[in-house]
N, C-alpha and C positions, 0 to 999 in steps of 0.2 A: 406357489407351493413347490414347484419343481426347480425353480431357479434360485430361490432364497437359500437353500442349503449350500449351493455353490459359492454363496457370498459369506458363508460362515455362520449362518443362523442355525442354532442347535435344534435338534429334533424335539426337545422338550418344550420349546416355545414357538415352534414353527407355525402352528395354527394361529396364534395371536398376531405374529408378524404378518402372516398371509392376510388375515382379515383386516388389520389396520392399514396395511399397504394397499390392499384392494379398495378399501373405502376412500383412501386418499386419492388414488389415481382416478377412480370413478367420479369422485367429487369434482375434480378439475374438469372432466369432460361434460358431466351433466350440468354443472354450473354454467358453462359456456352455452349449452343448449337452452337452458332455462332463460338466460339473458336474451337470446335470440327470440324465444317465444314471447317474452314480455314485450320486447320492442315491436313485435308483429301483432301484439294484442291477441295472441292465440292461447288464451287461458281463461279460466273462470275464477274470479277473485275469492269468493267465499269458500269453496272447497280447498283452494290453494292455501288459504290462511289457516282454516281450522284443522285440516288434516296435517299440515306442517306443524302446527302447535302441538298436536298429539305426538307426532314422531319426534319432535324436538325434546319433549319431556323424557320419553323412554330411550331415545338414542343417546341422550347425554348420561343416563344412569346405567343402562344395561352393560356397557363395556367393562365397568368395574366389577361386575359379576361374572362376565364371560371369562376373564383371565383367572378365575378361580376354578373353572371347569378344566378337566384334563384335556390336553392338546389332542390326544387320540379320539376322545369323545366328540370334540368339535369337528374333527375330520370326518367322522361318521355322519354327524348331523349335516355337514356341508355336502357330502357326497349323496346323501339321501335326498336332500332338497333338489340338487341338480338333476338327479335321476327322475324325480317326480315331474320337474319342469320339462325335461326331455320327453318323457312319456306323454305328457299333456300336449306338447307341441306336435309330436308325431301322430297322435291320434285325435287331433283337433277335428271336429266335424260339426255339422249343423244339428246333430243329435243332442247337443248340449244347450239347445235353445231354452230348456227349462231353467237355466241359470240366469236368463235375461228376464228381469221383472217387467210387468206391464205398467206398473206405477213405480216411480223412483222411491228409494228409501228416504226417510226423513233426514234432514240436514243434521239432526242431533247425532247421527252415526258417523259424521266426519271425524270428530275427535277420537272416537273409539277405533276407527280404521287406522288413524295415525298412531295411536298408542300401540296397537298390535304390530304394525309394520315396522315401527321404530325398534321394537325388540327383535323381530325377525331379521332386520338388516344388520343390527349390531352383532348378531350371532353368526351370520354367514358371510358378511362382507359385501353384500349387494345393496343397491339403493332402494329396492322395493318396487321398482317399476313393473316387475312381473306380477305384482299384486295390485298396485295402484291403478294401472291402466285398465285391466279387466273389471276391477271394482267400479271405477268411475263410469265405464261404458255399460256394464251389465246390471249393476245395482243402483247407481244414481242416474242412469240413462243420459250421460253426457255424450254429446256428439263426438265422434272419433278424433277429429282434428283438435278440438278443444281439450279432449281428454289427454291427448299426447302432450300438449303444452302444459296443462295443469299437472300432470304426472311428473314431468321433468322438473318443474319448480319444487314440488314436494320431495322428490328424490334428491335434489340438490341440498335442501335443508336437512334431510335425514342423513345423507352421507357426510356433509360438512360437520354436523353436530357429533356424529359418532367418531369421525376422524379426530376431532378436538379431544374427545374423551380418551381415545387410544393414544393420543399424543402425550397426555399427562400421566400415563402409566409407565412403569419401568419393569424391566426384567431383572432388576437388582444387579447382581454380579454377572449375569449372563447377557447384559446389554450388548448388542452387536455394534461393531464399528460402523459409523455412517447412519445409525438409527437415532431417531428422536422418539422416545416412548416406544410404541410397537409399530412404528412406521419407518420403513427403510427407504 
């Protein structure tokens, strides 16, 4: 967000390029992580498949709507989400044990989680791990180590899918030099 204007990205499309570029760079990192988790067999197959399927659906469609939202509005959404995550991390405590279920949610909610986080990720340019990991651990009662591996696989699918959607978009006459779609 701060460096792209130095590369000539216009203010009117800055949020789109920031989200697309963030998804691309994050996708490279989390894909490597997910490959390592797969090799180590550190994941659970069923949630990885079904949550990824949900995120694949919405992460492929949502970017086409995101670029219709004003760039400044997206900046406010992004800043708000980061602020909420920051506050959540700063004030994390054992008092939130009420979020941890005694019985796991049904597997039928895997797809719903993926659908929701696919939209979320496409709007803010993050992979969704900040939602996937706590959801897997607290709602589906997945052991922490397996939740990390499963979350990285799902985040890779989410980010790669959204990246491809941002890649096939254009800023029309405002396309920046060195950009493909909304990815610099």
